[in-house]
N, C-alpha and C positions, 0 to 999 in steps of 0.2 A: 377509758378504762371500764366505765360502767357498762358500755355496750359489749365489751369483751367478756365480762362476767355474765351478763345476761345471755350472750350467745353460748357460753359454756354450760349454763344451767339448762338451756333449751336443748342443746345437744345431748346432755346427760339424760334428760327426761325422755328424749326420743329413743335413745339406746335402751333405756330401762323399759320403755313401752314394747319395743321389739322383743326383748328378752322375756318379759312377762307373757306376752302373747304366745310365743313359741313354747314356753314352759307349760302354760295352761293347755295348749293343744296337745302336748306330749302326755300330760297327766290324764287327759280325758280319753286317750286311746284305750280301747278295751281289748283284752286278749281272752277269748273264750276257751276254757279248758276242753281238751278232747274227750270224747266219750270213753268210759272205761273199756278195757279189753273185754270182748264178748258181747258188748251192747251194740245196737245198731248205730251206724254212723251216717244214716240217711240225712241228706241235706235239708229235708223238710221237717225233721224231728228237732224241735227246739224245746229246751227245758231250762230251768234256772241253773245258774252257774253252780258248780259243786262247792260245797263249803270245805273248810280246812279239814274237819274230821273225815269227810268223804274223800278228799285228796290223800289223806294219810292212809286210808284203806286202799285206795287205788295204788299208791306207792308200794305198799306191802305186796299187793297182788302182782304188780309188774316186776318187782324184785324177785318174787318166787318164779315167775315165768322165765325171767332172764337167768336164774340159777340153773334151770334145766335147758334153756336154749339161749346162750349168751349172744348169739348173732341175730336174734329176732328183731328185725329193724323196726317194725311197728311198735313193739313193746319198748324199745330204746327211745324212740321219738316221744311216745306217750309219757314215759318216765321222765325224760328231759323236760317236757312241758309241765308235768306235775311239779317238778323241782322249780321250774321257772315261776309257776303260779304261787308257790309257797315261799318264794324268795330265798331258795337254797342255792346260792350262786355257784359255789364250788362243785356241788353235786351235779347241777345242771350242765356246767362246763364239761365235766368228765363224761357224762352220758351223751351229750350232743357230740362230743369229739368221737366217741365210740360209734355213734350212728353215722357220722360223716366218714369214718374209715370204711364203712360198708357202701354208702352212697354219697360221695363227695360233692355231687352236683345238686343236692337238695337245697335250693335257695332259701326256703322257709327255715329249715333247721340252722343253716349257716347264719341267717339274720338273727335268729334267737340266740345263737352262740355269741354273736357280736354284741347283742344287748347285754348279755351276762358279763362279757368282758368289760363293757362300759360300767356296769354296776360295780364291778371289782376295781375299777379305776385304771384298767389297762386300755387306754384310749387308742394307742397305736394298733393293738391287736384287734380292737373293735372295728377300726377303720379297715384293716386288712380283710376281716371277715365280710363286712358289708360290700367291699369292692369285689371280692370273689363271688359273692351271691349275685351281684349285678352282672358280672361276666358270664356266669352260668345261665342266667335267665334275663334276657334283654328287656322283658316287660315287668320285671319284679320291682314294684314301686316301694315296698316297705324297706328294702335294703337301701335304696336311694334316699328315702326320707330320713332313715336313721343315720345314714352317712352325713347328711346335711346337719342334723342335730349335733352329732359329735364334733364335726369340724367347726361349727359355729360356737357351741357352748364350751366344749372341753379343750379344743385345740386353738381357738381364736383365729381360725382360718376363714375369713369372710369370703374370699374369692373361691376357695374350695367348696364352701357351703353353697354358694350361688351356683357353681357348676353342678354339684350333686342334685340340687333342686331343679335346675334347668333340665337335667337328665330325667328327673322324676316327671316333669311336665311333658316331656316327649313321650313317655310311656303312658301317662294318665293326664291328658290335658284338661279334663273337666271334672267337676265335683267340688264339694265344699272344701276338702283338704287342698285341692289344686288351687282354688281361689285364694285360700289363706297363704299358701306357699308363694303364689304369684305376688301378692301384696308384700310379703316379707322380702322377696327378692328386690322389689322396687326400693324399699327402705334401705336394704343393705347396700345396694348400688349407690344410693345417695350418700351413704356413710363413707364409701371408698373414695368419692370425688375429692 
């Protein structure tokens, strides 16, 4: 009986370690806000992330642009990103949906929409958006990564999470995130046995 209890505690500690590892990884992912409309978006230009007051000004500017030009795709995406960065979930969902009505194949926007659905608690819709993003872009790693997160943590689907992360590794087989995912897959496969 004591061996059974010890085994149970070891198993629980193992599962907790996996969950904590994945959660820490997710919270350390950074999303850099886009440059405001009218500013250079040169990839060599790096500056500090915009603060909330800067994003509020950016939101106001983008809303004014969209009032005059409601189908301005760049402004829609930037406004969705500003709402994303300020954790305005419903507004981000609305704006990303409008952007996808214009360009439904944008895997980045679709992935961000999925993240917002996850924050809202609509895990099935998040999964749908991540899968669509991956279908539209066979090399899109963030959709596969986030799909694995939702399947593992929100849906409790270990096999689905493993598949999503194996697909991630096909698209990006090396790097720190790939090494972490590979280690997590090994642990999850041991849990399924």
